[in-house]
N, C-alpha and C positions, 0 to 999 in steps of 0.2 A: 519585467514583472518581478516583484519581490514576494516570496512566499515564506510563511512561518510555519514550522512544525513544532508542536509541543508534545512531549512524551509524558503520559500519565501512566505510571507503572503499576497502579494498584489493581489487584484482582481479588475476588472473593474466594476463588479456588483456581488451581492450575489445570488446564486442559492437558491431556496425555501426550499430545503431539507438539506442544508449543515450546520453542526455545528462545522466544523473545524475552528481554529482561522484564521481570515483573516481581512484585512483592505483595504480601498480604498484610502489610504493616500500615494500613490506612489510618486506623485509629491512633496509632502511636506517632506517625510522621506526617499525616496529611496536611495539617495547618502549616507546619514549617516548610513543607515541600512547596506548597503554593506560593508562600512568601519568597522562597528561594528562586522560583521561576520568574516572578515579577522582578526581583532584584537582578537576575541575570539579564532579563530583557533590557533593563535600564543600562547595565554595563556594556551591552553589546549592540545597542541600537545603531552605533556608528557604522557597523558592518553593512547596514542597509544602503549606505551611501545616498541617503535622502530619497531613495526610490519609494514610490507609493506601495504600500502593502496591499496586494490584491487577493491573496488567498491565506487562510488560516486553517490549520488542520490539527485537531486534538486527537492523537492516537495513543495506542497503549500496547499492553495493559488493557484496562477497561475504564475509559474516561467517564462512562455513565455511572461508575461506582462513586464518583466524587459527590459528597453531600451538596445539595443545591447552594447553601451559603458559600461553600468553598468554590464552587464553579462560578458563581456570580462575582466573587472577589477576584478570581483569576482573570476573568474576562475584563472586568473593570480595570484591573492593574495593567494588563497587556494593552488595553486601549490607551491608558494614560502614558504608558512608556513608548508605544510604537505608533500610535495613531491608526486606528482601524476603521475610520469613517468611510473609506472608499473600497471596502472589501467587495469583491465580486462573488466570492465563494467562502463560506465558513462551514467546515465539516466537523462533526463530532462522531467518533466511533461509539457504538453502543451494543450491549447484549440485549436480546429481546426481553428477558425477564426484568430488566431495569426500565424498559420503555413503558412506563405507567402514565396515566393521565396527568398527575402532578408534575412529573419530570418533563413531559412534552409541553405543558403549558408555559414552562420557563423559556423554551427555545426561541420562539419568535421575538420576545422582548429582549433577548440577549444577542440578537443578530445572527443566530444560527439559521442557515437556509438549506443545509444538506446534512443528512444522517447516513452513516455507513454502518450497517447492522450485520453482525456475525451470526448468520443463521446456520451455515455449514451443511445441514441436512434436514430433511423432513421425516426421517425415520427415528422415532423416539428411542428405539433400542440402541441404535448406533450413537445417538447423541449422549445417552447415558454412559455408554461404554467409553467414549473418548473424554468424558468428564465435563460435558457442557451442562450448564445449570438450567437451561430452558427446554421446553418441548415444542413440538410443531404447532400446537394450538396457540402457545404464547407468541410465537413468531407471527402468526396470522393476526392475532389481536394487536400486536405492536404496530404493524403496518396501519391498522385502522386508527389507533391512537394518534399516530403522527399526522395522518391526513385530517383528523378532526381539528388540529390546530394550524392547518395550512401548510404543513411540510410535505411537499409533493416530490421533491428531489431526494429520492431514497435509493441508496445503493445497498445491495445485499451480497454477502460473501458466501460462497459454496466451496466444498471440498469434494474431490472425487478420488477414487482409489482407497477409500476407507475400509478397514476390516469389516467383512460381512456384506459389503456393498456389491451388488451385481449390476450388469449393464442395464437390466430391466428396471431395477430400483433407482439407478441413477437417472435414467430417462424420465421416470416418474417425478424425481426431485426437480429436474429442470422444468418439466411441465408445470408443476405446482408453483415454482418460482415465477414463471411467466404469468400465471393466473393472478398473482399478487400485484402485477403491473408496476414493478419497480422501474425507475428510469435508468438504472445501471446495475450490472451484475459482474462481480469479480469471481472467478472460479480457478482454484489452484489444485494441482495434483499433490496428494499427500506426500510429504517427505519425512522419512524416518531420521530425525536429527539425533546425533549421539548425545546421550545423557538424559533424554526425555524418557518418560515412563513408557511410552509406546515403543521406543527403540529397545528398551530393556525387555518388553513383552515379546517383541519379535526375536530378539537374541535367545530368549529362553524357550522359544517355541510355542508360547501362549497364543500368539497371533501369527497368521501367515500373510505375507505381502501379496497384494494383488498383482498378477502377471503384467509385465510391461505392455504387452499387446492389448490386454483388456483395458488398461489405462488409456492407451491410444484410441481404442474404440470409444471410450467414454468421452475423450476430448473431441473426436469427430462428431459424436452425437450432440455434444454441447454446441459446437460451432454451427452445425446444420440446423438444429432446432431453434437456436436464438436468432440466426440470420433469417430464417423463414418467418420468425415472429417480428421482424423489423429492427432488430438490434444490429448495430455496426460493430464489427470486430476491430477495434482500433488499437489494441495492444494484445500481446499474446494471451494474457490472462484476463483481459478486460473487455466488456461489451457495454454499449450504451445506446439508448434511443437517440435519434438525431438531436443535436444540441445539448446533450447531457454528458459529454466527456468530463472526466474529473480534471478540472483545471489545475488543481494543486499537483496531483500525481503526474500530469502531463509535463509540468515544469521539470520534474526529475528526468523524464525521458527525453526532453528537449535540451538537456544540458544547461538549464537555467539556474543561476545561483539561488540558494535558499538558506535560511537561518533555522537551526534546530536548537530548541531550549529544553532543559530538563535532563535527568539522568538517562544515559544511553542514547541521547539524541545526537545526530550528526548534522554538520553544516558543510556547505560547499560554495566557494566563491568563483569557481571557474579554474582555479589553480590549486588552491589550498583546501584540504579536507580537515575539519576539526571534529573531534569526537569527545563527548562527555563521558565520565566514568559510569560503568554499569553497576553502581552501588549508591543507593539513595543517601546513606549517611555520609559517605565520602563527598558526594555532590553537594549536599546541604552545608557541610562543614567548610568546603572551599568557597562557596558563595558567601556564607556568613563572615568569612575572613576578609571579604572584599576583593577576592581574586577570581578570575575566570576559572572554570572547572575543566576546560578542555585541554586535550593534547592535540597537536597539529602536525601534519605532514604535507609537504609540497609534492604534488603528483609530478612524475616525470613526463616528458613528452610522449613516451611510449604508453604510459598508463592513461594519459588523457586521450590519446588516439584510440586505444582499445575500448575505453569507456564510451567514446562517441559512437564507435561502430556497434558495440553491443547494445547500447540503449536505443540507437536509431533502428536497428533491425528488429527490435521488439515491437515496434509500432507500425501501423499501417502507412505512416508517412515515409518510413524507410530512412536510408542514408542519403542525404543531399550531397552528391559527389562534388559539385562546384564549391559548396561551403567547406567540404573536407579539404579540397585543394587549397582554398584560401587560408584556412586555419593551420594546416599541417604541411603544405608544400607539395611540390611535384613528386618527390620520392614516395610519399605516403599515397598520393593519388595513383601513381603507377602500380604500387603494390596492391591496393584495393581493387582497382579495375582489372588487373591481370588475374588475381585470384578469383574474382567474381565470375569470370567468363565460363569456367567449367561448371559452376553452379547454375548459371543461366542455361547452358546446354543440357544440364541434368534436370531442368525444370524446377529447381529449388529457389531461384531468384528470377525476378523480372525487372526490366529497366523501364521506368515510366517515361512519358513524353517530355517531362520537365527535368529529367536527369536524376531521378531517385531510384536507388536500388532497394527493392521491396521483396520480402519473403513471400513466396507463393503458399497456397494451402499445404502442398506437400512439403515445402521448405520449412514451414512452421513445425512440422513433426520432427524435423532434423535440425532444428534451430541451433542447438548447442554445437554440433559439428560444423555447421556453416559458419557460425560466428568465430569458432576457433581458427578456421582457415583464413578468415579475413582480418584477423587481428595481427598485430606486429610480431614477427618471429625472428628478427635479426638480433 
């Protein structure tokens, strides 16, 4: 399966917790940027090795900030360059305040069949504090607008551990999310990334970090409530109704090659990782000069092994030990299975009937330490 990721870095404002590459220079650079992405797609289509493109993901940033003529031009250009006639999944990320009837009406005619919407919380006070531009009412309305045009495959993002959030208010957020009947929910624990506004607020004492045990209780509430509602916990931070796993993101976790286009985008072909510059002007200039924008590095054997273990353990499929042995040899197999035994005895791992090592519910709470033990340390 070939997957394409396109980074749209434009935002109307910056959320206090976000450290992803973004810019507010849409008016100045938007048209040139879209043309550069299309040109990059033409230059790099050989990396697909004639594989059929099955998934396309427009992420950001805020892709829903692109003016509709720019978005149509981008999709048409990518289709001409890469051939998108056999897509199984075409996802676009959106902010609820951008999801208005006119924007939604464009989606089905452009081939979009999945929308990932950053709701984050249903508490208006928290949304305002972290710099979100929408409120809870707009999130609810956005879901309705999408369904009116036939988009039923809707994923929503939530964040727990936010300043001012309590276990009770988080439980209410999860309940309200379920009431909207999304097909997919991604939920992440807040991370204070150095350099963000929220990090500075914590350092100055303006905000107080939620205790780790409270965050763990929030995660347990999330898992139990969504599971009871029929969602399958198929990746540490991701839940889906049956049949609605994110196909594109699953390719990352399954170690499937993908092509990334745009500033700050990454690509991976199984051995080589390529990364575009986190600077829109540098990216545009390199593409306009007729050169690829990326820098590349070949992953070492150890790095590929570690990535296979880490990504596999994040999912409900776990690590296929037979595939691990085939791809990395007996030495790696012995290391993994030996280290895994104490985590099986501790109840953090289980071995499935078909030879997959999978984190248990308790193991998910300790996933970082379990993964570290199973990674290569020679």
